C-alpha positions, 0 to 999 in steps of 0.5 A, spaced: 481 460 518 486 458 513 484 450 513 477 454 509 479 459 505 480 457 497 487 461 496 487 458 488 480 461 488 481 467 491 487 468 486 483 466 480 478 471 482 483 477 482 486 475 477 480 475 472 478 482 474 485 485 473 485 482 467 478 484 464 477 491 468 484 493 470 489 491 464 485 494 459 484 501 463 491 501 466 495 506 460 489 510 461 488 511 468 496 512 468 495 518 463 489 521 465 491 521 473 485 518 476 482 511 478 475 512 474 469 511 478 467 506 475 473 501 477 472 504 484 465 502 484 467 495 481 472 494 487 466 495 492 462 491 489 467 485 489 468 486 496 476 488 495 475 494 500 473 489 506 477 483 505 479 481 512 474 485 515 470 481 519 463 478 517 459 481 523 461 488 520 460 487 513 467 484 510 469 478 507 472 476 513 478 473 510 485 473 512 491 478 511 494 472 506 488 473 502 488 480 502 496 479 500 493 475 493 488 480 491 493 486 492 498 482 488 493 481 482 490 488 482 497 491 482 499 486 476 493 489 473 494 497 475 499 498 480 495 505 482 488 501 483 493 496 487 495 501 492 488 504 492 486 498 496 492 497 500 492 504 503 485 503 504 486 497 507 492 496 511 493 503 513 485 505 515 481 498 516 487 495 519 488 500 526 481 501 527 480 493 527 487 492 531 486 498 536 479 500 536 474 500 541 467 496 540 464 502 539 469 505 533 469 499 529 462 498 529 461 505 527 466 505 522 468 498 520 462 497 515 463 503 512 470 502 510 468 494 508 462 497 503 467 502 501 461 508 503 468 511 506 475 510 503 481 510 508 487 514 508 493 515 513 496 521 515 503 521 519 509 524 514 509 531 514 513 536 510 519 536 514 517 529 518 518 523 513 523 517 515 523 520 522 516 520 524 518 522 531 519 529 529 512 531 527 509 537 529 502 536 528 499 538 535 492 535 538 490 540 544 486 537 550 480 541 550 475 537 555 471 533 551 474 534 544 481 535 541 482 541 536 488 539 531 492 543 527 498 541 522 499 539 515 500 532 513 504 530 506 504 524 501 497 522 503 495 516 499 487 516 497 487 523 499 482 526 494 477 520 495 478 519 503 472 519 508 476 517 514 483 518 516 487 516 521 491 522 523 497 522 528 498 528 532 502 530 539 499 531 545 504 533 549 510 537 545 516 533 546 522 532 541 521 525 540 515 520 539 513 519 546 508 525 545 504 522 539 497 519 540 492 517 534 486 520 532 480 517 527 478 523 523 472 524 518 474 528 513 468 532 512 470 535 518 470 543 518 478 544 517 480 538 513 483 541 507 486 537 501 491 541 498 495 540 492 496 533 489 503 531 487 505 530 480 508 523 481 513 519 476 508 513 477 502 510 480 499 517 477 493 514 477 493 514 485 491 520 488 498 523 493 495 530 496 498 534 502 492 535 507 491 542 511 488 540 519 486 547 521 483 547 528 479 541 527 475 538 532 475 531 534 471 528 539 475 524 545 471 518 543 475 518 537 482 517 540 485 510 537 489 506 542 492 509 548 493 516 549 500 518 547 501 511 545 500 513 537 507 511 535 505 504 537 499 505 533 503 507 527 509 502 527 504 496 527 500 499 522 506 500 517 509 493 519 502 490 516 502 495 511 509 493 508 506 486 506 501 490 502 506 494 498 510 488 497 504 485 494 504 491 490 511 491 488 510 483 486 504 485 482 508 490 478 514 485 477 509 480 475 506 484 470 513 486 466 516 479 467 510 476 463 510 482 458 518 481 457 517 473 456 512 474 451 516 479 447 523 475 447 519 469 445 515 474 439 521 478 437 525 475 431 533 478 430 538 474 427 533 469 424 531 466 431 527 469 437 530 473 442 529 467 447 533 463 444 539 468 446 543 465 453 543 473 455 536 473 455 535 467 458 539 469 464 535 475 465 529 471 465 532 466 469 533 471 475 527 475 474 523 468 475 528 467 481 526 474 484 519 473 484 519 466 486 523 469 492 518 475 493 512 471 493 515 466 498 517 472 503 510 475 502 507 469 504 511 467 510 510 474 513 502 474 511 502 467 515 506 470 520 501 476 521 495 471 521 498 467 527 499 473 531 506 471 531 511 477 531 512 478 523 516 485 523 523 482 521 519 478 515 515 484 513 521 488 512 524 483 508 518 482 504 518 488 502 525 490 501 526 484 497 520 485 493 521 492 492 528 492 490 526 486 485 520 490 482 526 496 480 531 490 478 526 486 474 522 493 470 529 495 468 530 489 465 524 488 462 525 494 458 532 492 457 529 486 453 524 490 449 530 495 447 528 501 444 521 499 444 521 498 451 522 505 452 516 508 449 509 509 452 507 504 447 509 498 451 507 497 458 514 496 461 516 503 461 510 504 465 512 498 470 518 501 471 515 508 472 510 505 478 516 500 481 520 506 483 515 508 489 515 501 492 522 502 494 520 509 498 513 509 501 512 505 507 519 505 510 524 506 505 529 500 503 534 503 508 529 504 513 527 496 512 534 494 513 535 498 519 529 494 521 531 487 519 538 489 523 535 491 529 532 484 529 538 481 528 543 484 533 536 484 538 539 481 545 
């Protein structure tokens, strides 16, 4: 597939959309805490919600690398919009594409690709974050259906979602071995969106708590084998980390571009800031971290497209891109001085948006555990 995809054209298309539609709206999206419906409609119209869904299901039929490029550019324009697309695609579309039955794919993928349904991923709970094995949501077998009860936390796209990938135990255990995955329509009776989180960054992205109150789920909506849900979750997160790495890279690129522009135009002591070696060194380090992140993301994406084991590389990509984004946005504020600390300048928003990339879909500490486990594997 890679030999027929024009990646340069794809990046340019996403970049133009970001510059024309997202950059002018990003501050307002942050301030109001909501992605406007007009933007969501534009995402649908441009095919951004079905990037790597096969054409037979109404998608664009592209690959994961193309998807990463698009998420990067959308996130450069607006980090909230970037994660809206990333969570929908990586965390809901992909597991159905990978683990779903032919009937599940035919039923749900066209709706997800078109944006008729927005997707979300329900794994974390109030007392189960990085330790996914300790979740307590339970799915009771009732013959031809399951009844699911529990509470899920930190659900990206929780307000907009029409479809959720829900993880619940079908056998009571103290670890991950009894977890199963389910496809749940959010219109189901008992699927209740509770509080929306008031967040530091990515404020336009809805992050909610979900109550699952005696939800009836048909047996045919079991995703993957019974009690193999942990494998579904971890496989999904491996790919999701590439999407978050791309989001982090987009945020870093936005801050980097603004800081360079500011340094070139800001006159102090009779010269542009860009003439100062201290500023030049910061910019050099920013550039290097961005390029290193981009190369890791590309490599992880291409490994995934080739169906190689990319778990270590995706963890490296997310670790590098997330920590680089935090460092770069911090330095961007430093370059802009007092101005950078105000909401009149976009770098403070980039700084706030960058922090979450070190936390969700596996903290930086979890990424280090994943990487080390591969290095010490027998």
